C-alpha positions in Angstrom: 72.0 2.1 -40.4 68.3 2.5 -40.0 68.8 5.3 -37.4 71.3 7.0 -39.7 68.8 7.4 -42.5 65.7 7.6 -40.3 64.3 10.7 -42.1 64.3 8.9 -45.4 63.1 5.5 -44.1 60.6 6.9 -41.6 59.1 9.3 -44.1 58.6 6.7 -46.8 57.2 4.2 -44.3 54.7 6.9 -43.1 53.8 7.7 -46.6 53.2 4.0 -47.3 50.9 3.7 -44.3 49.0 6.8 -45.3 48.5 5.5 -48.9 47.3 2.1 -47.5 45.0 3.9 -45.1 43.5 5.9 -47.9 43.0 2.7 -49.9 41.2 1.1 -46.9 39.0 4.2 -46.4 38.2 4.4 -50.2 37.2 0.7 -50.1 35.0 1.2 -47.0 33.2 4.2 -48.5 32.9 2.5 -51.9 31.4 -0.6 -50.3 29.0 1.6 -48.3 27.6 3.1 -51.5 26.9 -0.2 -53.2 23.2 -1.3 -53.2 22.2 -4.0 -50.7 21.6 -6.7 -53.3 25.1 -6.3 -54.9 27.4 -9.4 -54.9 30.5 -7.3 -54.2 29.0 -5.7 -51.0 30.7 -7.0 -47.9 29.8 -6.4 -44.2 32.6 -4.4 -42.6 32.7 -2.8 -39.2 31.9 0.9 -39.5 35.2 2.0 -38.0 37.4 -0.8 -39.5 39.2 1.7 -41.8 40.0 4.0 -38.9 42.3 1.6 -37.1 44.4 0.6 -40.2 47.4 2.8 -39.3 47.6 1.0 -35.9 47.1 -2.5 -37.1 49.2 -2.3 -40.3 52.5 -2.4 -38.5 51.4 -5.3 -36.5 50.4 -7.3 -39.6 53.6 -6.4 -41.3 55.7 -7.6 -38.3 53.7 -10.8 -38.1 54.2 -11.4 -41.8 58.0 -10.9 -41.5 58.2 -13.1 -38.4 56.2 -15.9 -40.0 58.4 -15.7 -43.1 61.5 -16.0 -41.0 60.1 -18.9 -39.0 59.1 -20.7 -42.2 62.6 -20.3 -43.5 64.2 -21.6 -40.3 61.8 -24.5 -40.1 62.4 -25.4 -43.8 66.1 -25.3 -43.3 66.0 -27.5 -40.2 63.7 -29.9 -41.9 66.0 -30.1 -44.9 69.0 -30.6 -42.7 67.4 -33.4 -40.7 66.0 -35.1 -43.7 69.4 -35.2 -45.5 71.1 -36.2 -42.3 68.7 -39.1 -41.8 69.1 -40.3 -45.3 72.9 -40.3 -45.1 73.3 -41.7 -41.6 70.6 -44.2 -41.3 70.2 -45.4 -44.9 66.9 -46.9 -44.2 63.5 -45.8 -45.6 62.0 -45.4 -42.1 61.5 -41.7 -42.7 59.0 -42.3 -45.5 57.1 -44.8 -43.4 57.0 -42.4 -40.5 55.8 -39.6 -42.8 53.1 -41.8 -44.2 51.8 -42.8 -40.8 51.9 -39.2 -39.5 50.1 -37.9 -42.6 47.4 -40.6 -42.2 47.0 -39.8 -38.4 46.6 -36.1 -39.2 44.6 -36.4 -42.4 41.9 -38.9 -41.3 40.5 -36.9 -38.4 40.5 -33.7 -40.5 38.7 -35.3 -43.4 36.2 -36.9 -41.0 35.6 -33.6 -39.3 35.3 -31.7 -42.6 32.9 -34.3 -44.0 30.6 -33.9 -40.9 30.8 -30.2 -41.2 29.9 -30.2 -44.9 27.1 -32.8 -44.4 25.4 -30.3 -42.0 24.9 -27.8 -44.8 25.4 -29.7 -48.0 24.7 -33.5 -47.6 26.4 -36.0 -49.9 24.3 -37.7 -52.4 23.3 -41.3 -51.5 25.6 -42.9 -54.2 28.7 -41.3 -52.6 28.0 -42.3 -49.0 29.9 -45.1 -47.3 27.9 -48.2 -46.4 27.0 -48.5 -42.7 
């Protein structure tokens, strides 16, 4: 069906890419005119706006694929969770989820705490003893 109506679909897609490209170019040149001390001024590569028509389809494809994968993963997780509750009738799943969450969460919190302490140390009253 896409090939049957390619003129309409392709034209509107190309128009959309051109509009987004113009928005990126406008943003780049607007940012370039801002004074150096302005809070809104960001540091962009000088040619970042030029490659927008080439990278936009890649980002769109990645967004669509990630949405599909999230939907499949959620469906499988929902199916397995319901199946486990019906077949096994034991609360092992909640214990396993708790253990897994603690195994993942503790190293992340420890790493983030170390990273934050490098730049923004905790006050003495919030530090753990030892």
